[in-house]
Each structure stands twice: as structure tokens, then as C-alpha cells.
N, CA, C and O atoms as CSV, one atom per row, in Angstrom:
chain,resi,resn,atom,element,x,y,z
A,1,UNK,N,N,0.811,-1.196,0.114
A,1,UNK,CA,C,0.000,-0.088,0.202
A,1,UNK,C,C,0.813,1.104,0.131
A,1,UNK,O,O,2.036,1.012,0.238
A,2,UNK,N,N,0.131,2.421,-0.071
A,2,UNK,CA,C,1.074,3.528,-0.484
A,2,UNK,C,C,1.733,3.775,0.904
A,2,UNK,O,O,2.929,4.061,0.965
A,3,UNK,N,N,0.820,3.649,2.225
A,3,UNK,CA,C,1.446,4.225,3.482
A,3,UNK,C,C,2.626,3.238,3.963
A,3,UNK,O,O,3.568,3.753,4.565
A,4,UNK,N,N,2.629,1.902,3.740
A,4,UNK,CA,C,3.859,0.876,3.731
A,4,UNK,C,C,4.821,1.556,2.954
A,4,UNK,O,O,5.904,1.759,3.504
A,5,UNK,N,N,4.634,2.034,1.563
A,5,UNK,CA,C,5.805,2.438,0.889
A,5,UNK,C,C,6.361,3.783,1.422
A,5,UNK,O,O,7.542,4.052,1.203
A,6,UNK,N,N,5.539,4.680,2.140
A,6,UNK,CA,C,6.063,5.809,2.513
A,6,UNK,C,C,6.784,5.697,3.816
A,6,UNK,O,O,7.756,6.421,4.033
A,7,UNK,N,N,6.333,4.770,4.754
A,7,UNK,CA,C,7.045,4.255,5.876
A,7,UNK,C,C,8.484,3.641,5.626
A,7,UNK,O,O,9.455,3.895,6.338
A,8,UNK,N,N,8.500,2.868,4.614
A,8,UNK,CA,C,9.711,2.296,4.396
A,8,UNK,C,C,10.499,3.177,3.662
A,8,UNK,O,O,11.688,2.862,3.714
A,9,UNK,N,N,10.244,4.266,2.932
A,9,UNK,CA,C,11.185,5.291,2.444
A,9,UNK,C,C,11.566,6.123,3.512
A,9,UNK,O,O,12.755,6.432,3.579
A,10,UNK,N,N,10.843,6.512,4.293
A,10,UNK,CA,C,11.072,7.335,5.683
A,10,UNK,C,C,12.168,6.833,6.390
A,10,UNK,O,O,13.131,7.502,6.764
A,11,UNK,N,N,11.931,5.208,6.626
A,11,UNK,CA,C,12.849,4.470,7.469
A,11,UNK,C,C,14.238,4.351,6.943
A,11,UNK,O,O,15.241,4.307,7.656
A,12,UNK,N,N,14.219,4.296,5.486
A,12,UNK,CA,C,15.643,4.259,4.944
A,12,UNK,C,C,16.344,5.682,4.907
A,12,UNK,O,O,17.562,5.671,5.091
A,13,UNK,N,N,15.747,6.867,4.698
A,13,UNK,CA,C,16.086,8.124,4.934
A,13,UNK,C,C,16.524,8.322,6.410
A,13,UNK,O,O,17.648,8.769,6.636
A,14,UNK,N,N,15.742,8.029,7.347
A,14,UNK,CA,C,16.245,8.061,8.640
A,14,UNK,C,C,17.338,7.494,9.115
A,14,UNK,O,O,18.113,7.973,9.943
A,15,UNK,N,N,17.403,6.323,8.508
A,15,UNK,CA,C,18.514,5.123,8.844
A,15,UNK,C,C,20.042,5.766,8.244
A,15,UNK,O,O,21.117,5.679,8.837
A,16,UNK,N,N,19.878,6.216,7.328
A,16,UNK,CA,C,21.150,6.892,6.501
A,16,UNK,C,C,21.654,7.998,7.290
A,16,UNK,O,O,22.788,8.147,7.745
A,17,UNK,N,N,20.282,9.016,7.417
A,17,UNK,CA,C,20.846,10.020,8.463
A,17,UNK,C,C,21.446,9.987,9.654
A,17,UNK,O,O,22.397,10.692,9.993
A,18,UNK,N,N,20.763,8.970,10.460
A,18,UNK,CA,C,21.366,8.491,11.871
A,18,UNK,C,C,22.853,7.952,11.541
A,18,UNK,O,O,23.788,8.240,12.288
A,19,UNK,N,N,22.978,7.380,10.709
A,19,UNK,CA,C,24.197,6.532,10.472
A,19,UNK,C,C,25.195,7.409,10.081
A,19,UNK,O,O,26.348,7.109,10.393
A,20,UNK,N,N,24.968,8.557,9.385
A,20,UNK,CA,C,25.887,9.462,8.792
A,20,UNK,C,C,26.195,10.891,9.901
A,20,UNK,O,O,27.008,11.810,9.798
A,21,UNK,N,N,25.215,10.600,10.896
A,21,UNK,CA,C,25.379,11.601,12.182
A,21,UNK,C,C,26.420,11.545,12.944
A,21,UNK,O,O,26.712,10.430,13.375
A,22,UNK,N,N,27.167,12.568,13.281
A,22,UNK,CA,C,28.256,12.459,14.605
A,22,UNK,C,C,28.281,13.278,15.224
A,22,UNK,O,O,29.213,14.052,15.002
A,23,UNK,N,N,27.473,13.586,16.183
A,23,UNK,CA,C,26.441,12.513,16.928
A,23,UNK,C,C,25.298,12.824,16.384
A,23,UNK,O,O,25.127,13.861,15.743
A,24,UNK,N,N,24.150,11.693,16.652
A,24,UNK,CA,C,22.683,12.039,16.183
A,24,UNK,C,C,21.955,13.311,16.881
A,24,UNK,O,O,21.882,13.625,18.069
A,25,UNK,N,N,21.445,13.927,15.714
A,25,UNK,CA,C,20.918,15.479,16.121
A,25,UNK,C,C,19.840,15.257,17.348
A,25,UNK,O,O,18.956,14.412,17.210
A,26,UNK,N,N,19.924,15.909,18.348
A,26,UNK,CA,C,19.080,15.812,19.500
A,26,UNK,C,C,17.481,15.913,19.118
A,26,UNK,O,O,16.627,15.168,19.599
A,27,UNK,N,N,17.228,16.950,18.181
A,27,UNK,CA,C,15.905,16.968,17.548
A,27,UNK,C,C,15.250,15.733,17.114
A,27,UNK,O,O,14.107,15.406,17.434
A,28,UNK,N,N,16.058,15.061,16.355
A,28,UNK,CA,C,15.805,13.819,15.664
A,28,UNK,C,C,15.416,12.547,16.648
A,28,UNK,O,O,14.469,11.761,16.647
A,29,UNK,N,N,16.491,12.693,17.421
A,29,UNK,CA,C,16.274,11.657,18.782
A,29,UNK,C,C,15.086,12.033,19.537
A,29,UNK,O,O,14.324,11.107,19.814
A,30,UNK,N,N,14.766,13.233,19.934
A,30,UNK,CA,C,13.595,13.694,20.731
A,30,UNK,C,C,12.328,13.267,19.867
A,30,UNK,O,O,11.419,12.672,20.445
A,31,UNK,N,N,12.238,13.515,18.656
A,31,UNK,CA,C,11.330,13.043,17.790
A,31,UNK,C,C,10.902,11.364,18.021
A,31,UNK,O,O,9.815,10.848,18.281
A,32,UNK,N,N,11.997,10.891,17.847
A,32,UNK,CA,C,11.933,9.408,18.103
A,32,UNK,C,C,11.333,9.050,19.317
A,32,UNK,O,O,10.486,8.158,19.369
A,33,UNK,N,N,11.687,9.640,20.237
A,33,UNK,CA,C,11.205,9.258,21.939
A,33,UNK,C,C,9.744,9.613,22.087
A,33,UNK,O,O,8.999,8.830,22.675
A,34,UNK,N,N,9.272,10.798,21.567
A,34,UNK,CA,C,7.910,11.426,21.082
A,34,UNK,C,C,7.098,10.277,20.863
A,34,UNK,O,O,6.125,9.971,21.552
A,35,UNK,N,N,7.569,9.603,19.799
A,35,UNK,CA,C,6.664,8.825,19.252
A,35,UNK,C,C,6.673,7.164,19.830
A,35,UNK,O,O,5.825,6.314,19.555
A,36,UNK,N,N,7.726,7.011,20.588
A,36,UNK,CA,C,7.949,5.851,21.385
A,36,UNK,C,C,7.110,5.668,22.796
A,36,UNK,O,O,6.988,4.633,23.452
A,37,UNK,N,N,6.674,6.724,23.016
A,37,UNK,CA,C,5.800,6.705,24.332
A,37,UNK,C,C,4.704,5.912,24.233
A,37,UNK,O,O,4.036,5.978,23.201
A,38,UNK,N,N,4.329,5.038,25.270
A,38,UNK,CA,C,3.516,3.777,25.348
A,38,UNK,C,C,1.888,4.275,24.836
A,38,UNK,O,O,1.128,3.549,24.194
A,39,UNK,N,N,1.587,5.657,25.282
A,39,UNK,CA,C,0.297,6.288,25.158
A,39,UNK,C,C,0.288,6.471,23.713
A,39,UNK,O,O,-0.823,6.517,23.185
A,40,UNK,N,N,1.270,6.579,23.011
A,40,UNK,CA,C,1.027,7.085,21.435
A,40,UNK,C,C,0.751,5.659,20.511
A,40,UNK,O,O,0.318,5.630,19.359
A,41,UNK,N,N,1.059,4.717,21.202
A,41,UNK,CA,C,1.152,3.346,20.558
A,41,UNK,C,C,-0.241,2.938,19.769
A,41,UNK,O,O,-0.275,2.307,18.713
A,42,UNK,N,N,-1.237,3.369,20.411
A,42,UNK,CA,C,-2.523,3.107,19.719
A,42,UNK,C,C,-2.806,4.259,18.957
A,42,UNK,O,O,-3.350,4.010,17.882
A,43,UNK,N,N,-2.594,5.445,19.202
A,43,UNK,CA,C,-3.311,6.629,18.560
A,43,UNK,C,C,-2.359,7.099,17.360
A,43,UNK,O,O,-2.873,7.686,16.407
A,44,UNK,N,N,-1.233,6.897,17.384
A,44,UNK,CA,C,-0.317,6.990,16.087
A,44,UNK,C,C,0.440,5.891,15.697
A,44,UNK,O,O,1.654,5.910,15.899
A,45,UNK,N,N,-0.071,4.981,15.193
A,45,UNK,CA,C,0.384,3.517,14.999
A,45,UNK,C,C,1.531,3.636,14.066
A,45,UNK,O,O,2.597,3.057,14.278
A,46,UNK,N,N,1.295,4.442,12.956
A,46,UNK,CA,C,2.466,4.331,11.625
A,46,UNK,C,C,3.724,5.227,12.360
A,46,UNK,O,O,4.911,4.997,12.127
A,47,UNK,N,N,3.342,6.065,13.093
A,47,UNK,CA,C,4.749,6.717,13.580
A,47,UNK,C,C,5.427,6.024,14.673
A,47,UNK,O,O,6.646,6.055,14.845
A,48,UNK,N,N,4.608,5.414,15.387
A,48,UNK,CA,C,4.982,4.599,16.421
A,48,UNK,C,C,5.929,3.386,15.840
A,48,UNK,O,O,7.088,3.246,16.231
A,49,UNK,N,N,5.357,2.581,14.931
A,49,UNK,CA,C,6.164,1.596,14.190
A,49,UNK,C,C,7.329,2.244,13.665
A,49,UNK,O,O,8.448,1.799,13.920
A,50,UNK,N,N,7.139,3.371,12.872
A,50,UNK,CA,C,8.518,3.758,12.310
A,50,UNK,C,C,9.581,4.239,13.431
A,50,UNK,O,O,10.757,4.371,13.094
A,51,UNK,N,N,9.285,4.432,14.414
A,51,UNK,CA,C,10.166,5.040,15.536
A,51,UNK,C,C,10.600,3.936,16.130
A,51,UNK,O,O,11.729,3.940,16.622
A,52,UNK,N,N,9.821,2.840,16.189
A,52,UNK,CA,C,10.347,1.724,16.779
A,52,UNK,C,C,11.315,0.975,15.794
A,52,UNK,O,O,12.282,0.356,16.239
A,53,UNK,N,N,11.103,1.025,14.745
A,53,UNK,CA,C,12.101,0.092,13.388
A,53,UNK,C,C,13.287,0.901,13.429
A,53,UNK,O,O,14.350,0.280,13.430
A,54,UNK,N,N,13.341,2.386,13.469
A,54,UNK,CA,C,14.791,2.954,13.524
A,54,UNK,C,C,15.471,2.758,14.730
A,54,UNK,O,O,16.671,2.487,14.689
A,55,UNK,N,N,14.823,2.863,15.906
A,55,UNK,CA,C,15.395,2.268,17.108
A,55,UNK,C,C,15.975,0.913,17.404
A,55,UNK,O,O,16.993,0.788,18.084
A,56,UNK,N,N,15.337,-0.072,16.901
A,56,UNK,CA,C,15.988,-1.244,16.601
A,56,UNK,C,C,17.175,-1.289,15.542
A,56,UNK,O,O,18.207,-1.920,15.771
A,57,UNK,N,N,16.960,-0.577,14.365
A,57,UNK,CA,C,18.006,-0.697,13.711
A,57,UNK,C,C,19.320,0.254,13.875
A,57,UNK,O,O,20.337,0.094,13.200
A,58,UNK,N,N,19.173,1.173,14.776
A,58,UNK,CA,C,20.281,1.958,15.115
A,58,UNK,C,C,20.538,2.404,16.531
A,58,UNK,O,O,20.675,3.575,16.888
A,59,UNK,N,N,20.588,1.272,17.341
A,59,UNK,CA,C,20.508,1.327,18.730
A,59,UNK,C,C,21.694,1.774,19.355
A,59,UNK,O,O,21.620,2.435,20.391
A,60,UNK,N,N,22.938,1.443,18.765
A,60,UNK,CA,C,24.263,2.446,19.242
A,60,UNK,C,C,24.056,4.000,18.781
A,60,UNK,O,O,24.120,4.960,19.548
A,61,UNK,N,N,23.820,4.053,17.510
A,61,UNK,CA,C,24.046,5.614,17.515
A,61,UNK,C,C,23.161,6.363,17.993
A,61,UNK,O,O,23.370,7.574,18.062
A,62,UNK,N,N,21.830,5.734,18.481
A,62,UNK,CA,C,20.830,6.512,19.128
A,62,UNK,C,C,21.237,6.656,20.690
A,62,UNK,O,O,20.992,7.608,21.431
A,63,UNK,N,N,21.956,5.400,21.003
A,63,UNK,CA,C,22.071,5.496,22.808
A,63,UNK,C,C,22.694,6.702,23.539
A,63,UNK,O,O,22.498,6.902,24.738
A,64,UNK,N,N,23.377,7.416,22.840
A,64,UNK,CA,C,24.183,8.776,23.655
A,64,UNK,C,C,22.780,9.839,23.608
A,64,UNK,O,O,22.285,10.445,24.558
A,65,UNK,N,N,22.391,9.833,22.331
A,65,UNK,CA,C,21.250,11.038,22.412
A,65,UNK,C,C,19.912,10.490,23.511
A,65,UNK,O,O,19.564,11.228,24.433
A,66,UNK,N,N,19.311,9.277,23.305
A,66,UNK,CA,C,18.470,9.055,24.150
A,66,UNK,C,C,18.787,8.998,25.631
A,66,UNK,O,O,17.884,9.231,26.435
A,67,UNK,N,N,20.209,8.655,26.111
A,67,UNK,CA,C,20.416,8.633,27.507
A,67,UNK,C,C,20.421,10.273,27.713
A,67,UNK,O,O,19.566,10.684,28.498
A,68,UNK,N,N,21.168,11.128,27.183
A,68,UNK,CA,C,20.928,12.455,27.362
A,68,UNK,C,C,19.535,12.939,27.644
A,68,UNK,O,O,19.269,13.549,28.680
A,69,UNK,N,N,18.567,12.640,26.632
A,69,UNK,CA,C,17.316,13.263,26.657
A,69,UNK,C,C,16.449,12.748,27.729
A,69,UNK,O,O,15.613,13.500,28.230
A,70,UNK,N,N,16.595,11.340,28.186
A,70,UNK,CA,C,16.013,10.529,29.202
A,70,UNK,C,C,16.483,10.854,30.526
A,70,UNK,O,O,15.853,10.320,31.439
A,71,UNK,N,N,17.504,11.652,30.862
A,71,UNK,CA,C,18.009,11.800,32.204
A,71,UNK,C,C,16.872,11.993,33.054
A,71,UNK,O,O,15.950,12.686,32.625
A,72,UNK,N,N,16.806,11.525,34.099
A,72,UNK,CA,C,15.663,11.775,35.276
A,72,UNK,C,C,13.925,11.142,34.938
A,72,UNK,O,O,12.990,11.112,35.738
A,73,UNK,N,N,13.940,10.680,33.468
A,73,UNK,CA,C,12.580,9.949,32.957
A,73,UNK,C,C,12.561,8.719,33.377
A,73,UNK,O,O,13.619,8.119,33.564
A,74,UNK,N,N,11.527,8.226,33.561
A,74,UNK,CA,C,11.164,6.744,33.978
A,74,UNK,C,C,11.087,6.043,32.559
A,74,UNK,O,O,10.333,6.493,31.697
A,75,UNK,N,N,11.872,4.947,32.337
A,75,UNK,CA,C,11.709,4.382,30.995
A,75,UNK,C,C,10.421,3.502,30.976
A,75,UNK,O,O,10.175,2.836,29.970
A,76,UNK,N,N,9.737,3.484,31.871
A,76,UNK,CA,C,8.445,2.567,31.754
A,76,UNK,C,C,7.433,3.444,30.991
A,76,UNK,O,O,6.305,3.040,30.709
A,77,UNK,N,N,7.827,4.476,30.721
A,77,UNK,CA,C,6.844,5.188,29.894
A,77,UNK,C,C,6.822,4.836,28.586
A,77,UNK,O,O,5.783,4.920,27.931
A,78,UNK,N,N,8.143,4.341,27.994
A,78,UNK,CA,C,8.310,4.316,26.581
A,78,UNK,C,C,8.378,2.729,26.185
A,78,UNK,O,O,8.423,1.811,27.004
A,79,UNK,N,N,8.375,2.617,25.001
A,79,UNK,CA,C,8.553,0.910,24.513
A,79,UNK,C,C,9.589,0.531,24.938
A,79,UNK,O,O,10.475,1.240,25.415
A,80,UNK,N,N,9.594,-0.663,24.809
A,80,UNK,CA,C,10.746,-1.239,25.592
A,80,UNK,C,C,11.911,-1.342,24.844
A,80,UNK,O,O,12.869,-1.818,25.453
A,81,UNK,N,N,12.097,-1.004,23.616
A,81,UNK,CA,C,13.016,-0.876,22.328
A,81,UNK,C,C,13.725,0.297,23.147
A,81,UNK,O,O,14.914,0.065,23.369
A,82,UNK,N,N,13.267,1.445,23.617
A,82,UNK,CA,C,13.897,2.465,24.448
A,82,UNK,C,C,14.783,1.995,25.425
A,82,UNK,O,O,15.913,2.478,25.341
A,83,UNK,N,N,14.621,1.305,26.202
A,83,UNK,CA,C,15.223,0.919,27.389
A,83,UNK,C,C,16.228,-0.272,26.810
A,83,UNK,O,O,17.348,-0.387,27.308
A,84,UNK,N,N,15.810,-1.118,25.785
A,84,UNK,CA,C,17.198,-1.888,25.262
A,84,UNK,C,C,17.918,-0.959,24.678
A,84,UNK,O,O,19.088,-1.332,24.771
A,85,UNK,N,N,17.863,0.057,24.121
A,85,UNK,CA,C,18.638,0.867,23.489
A,85,UNK,C,C,19.724,1.396,24.311
A,85,UNK,O,O,20.904,1.170,24.045
A,86,UNK,N,N,19.302,2.169,25.403
A,86,UNK,CA,C,19.833,2.743,26.345
A,86,UNK,C,C,20.451,2.045,27.136
A,86,UNK,O,O,21.481,2.539,27.593
A,87,UNK,N,N,20.049,0.640,27.587
A,87,UNK,CA,C,21.033,-0.097,28.203
A,87,UNK,C,C,21.497,-1.072,27.695
A,87,UNK,O,O,21.589,-2.115,28.341
A,88,UNK,N,N,21.892,-0.982,26.454
A,88,UNK,CA,C,22.524,-2.007,25.514
A,88,UNK,C,C,23.960,-1.818,25.728
A,88,UNK,O,O,24.280,-0.726,26.197
A,89,UNK,N,N,24.869,-2.644,25.483
A,89,UNK,CA,C,26.261,-3.012,25.409
A,89,UNK,C,C,26.875,-2.773,26.964
A,89,UNK,O,O,26.573,-3.577,27.846
A,90,UNK,N,N,27.690,-1.706,27.228
A,90,UNK,CA,C,28.427,-1.627,28.354
A,90,UNK,C,C,27.347,-1.455,29.978
A,90,UNK,O,O,27.595,-1.692,31.160
A,91,UNK,N,N,26.215,-0.974,29.310
A,91,UNK,CA,C,25.242,-0.576,30.475
A,91,UNK,C,C,24.267,-1.425,30.696
A,91,UNK,O,O,23.232,-1.061,31.255
A,92,UNK,N,N,24.479,-2.747,30.262
A,92,UNK,CA,C,23.403,-3.789,30.339
A,92,UNK,C,C,22.694,-4.134,31.931
A,92,UNK,O,O,21.518,-4.450,32.114
A,93,UNK,N,N,23.677,-3.987,32.918
A,93,UNK,CA,C,23.254,-4.156,34.022
A,93,UNK,C,C,22.555,-2.808,34.733
A,93,UNK,O,O,22.307,-2.838,35.938
A,94,UNK,N,N,22.303,-1.826,34.060
A,94,UNK,CA,C,21.487,-0.592,34.624
A,94,UNK,C,C,20.494,-0.581,35.188
A,94,UNK,O,O,20.033,-1.723,35.196
A,95,UNK,N,N,19.727,0.272,35.810
A,95,UNK,CA,C,18.122,0.175,36.338
A,95,UNK,C,C,17.593,0.667,35.222
A,95,UNK,O,O,18.068,1.262,34.255
A,96,UNK,N,N,16.411,0.280,35.558
A,96,UNK,CA,C,15.406,0.791,34.415
A,96,UNK,C,C,14.633,2.028,34.419
A,96,UNK,O,O,13.490,2.235,34.012
A,97,UNK,N,N,15.735,3.043,35.119
A,97,UNK,CA,C,15.384,4.571,35.273
A,97,UNK,C,C,16.511,5.085,35.221
A,97,UNK,O,O,17.415,4.557,35.868
A,98,UNK,N,N,16.768,6.252,34.438
A,98,UNK,CA,C,17.832,7.045,34.201
A,98,UNK,C,C,18.117,7.529,35.606
A,98,UNK,O,O,19.284,7.616,35.990
A,99,UNK,N,N,17.226,7.809,36.293
A,99,UNK,CA,C,17.447,8.629,37.730
A,99,UNK,C,C,18.797,7.691,38.334
A,99,UNK,O,O,19.642,8.256,39.027
A,100,UNK,N,N,18.877,6.664,38.105
A,100,UNK,CA,C,20.059,5.812,38.911
A,100,UNK,C,C,21.334,6.540,38.695
A,100,UNK,O,O,22.105,6.798,39.618
A,101,UNK,N,N,21.546,6.874,37.418
A,101,UNK,CA,C,22.686,7.583,37.249
A,101,UNK,C,C,22.953,8.754,38.264
A,101,UNK,O,O,23.979,8.859,38.937
A,102,UNK,N,N,21.919,9.591,38.279
A,102,UNK,CA,C,21.982,10.713,38.972
A,102,UNK,C,C,22.140,10.366,40.351
A,102,UNK,O,O,22.847,11.191,40.930
A,103,UNK,N,N,21.675,9.312,41.180
A,103,UNK,CA,C,21.670,8.909,42.310
A,103,UNK,C,C,22.875,8.397,42.763
A,103,UNK,O,O,22.970,8.255,43.982
A,104,UNK,N,N,23.756,8.108,42.114
A,104,UNK,CA,C,25.032,7.865,42.129
A,104,UNK,C,C,26.089,8.783,42.639
A,104,UNK,O,O,27.104,8.475,43.264
A,105,UNK,N,N,25.585,10.243,42.180
A,105,UNK,CA,C,26.650,11.338,42.404
A,105,UNK,C,C,26.447,11.748,43.722
A,105,UNK,O,O,27.154,12.630,44.210
């Protein structure tokens, strides 16, 4: 369908932008996070799916931007893909809340 074609094209463009960015622009990361809130899942399904797919395709590139934007925010408000991205690799043992970083200082 046309919608699937548009989403696939947007996915490709966003993936290339993220892969070529050093670092990922905070505006793009913020847009992805807005669309990955659990409350958006049912109301904006196409944008939720797109954000989820992009986050799964580029977790390491998005991780620093997500971590910065999510400081002090509970991860349980977001899709599980956000927590997976933020906690991936060296941070695998971290809490499910970005506040844990601040509480250590």
C-alpha cells in the first residue's frame, strides 16, 4: 500500500541520516522518543512503528542521545525498545530508570 511504501522510504532516509550523523541530532532523537511513548502506540500507530523500527536498526548511534534526553525520566513510559537501546552493551546492568545515574553522584 501507499502508506507502507512511504513508511519504508522514511525508514531508509532516517536510517541513513542517523548512520551519517556524528552525533545524532537531539531533535531527531527527541522526535523518535515522542513517538515511542506507550500512550502513542494506539493513537499514532504508523509513527510509533517507524520510530520503533529505526531505534531497533540504530541502537548504538541513538544510545548517547537517548541517554541524555531521558535523564530523570522513567523508562517504563516508553516502548521496551527504548530501554533496550539505552541499556545495551556496557550499560546492560543498569536500572530501568535513568535517575539511577544521578543518584550515584
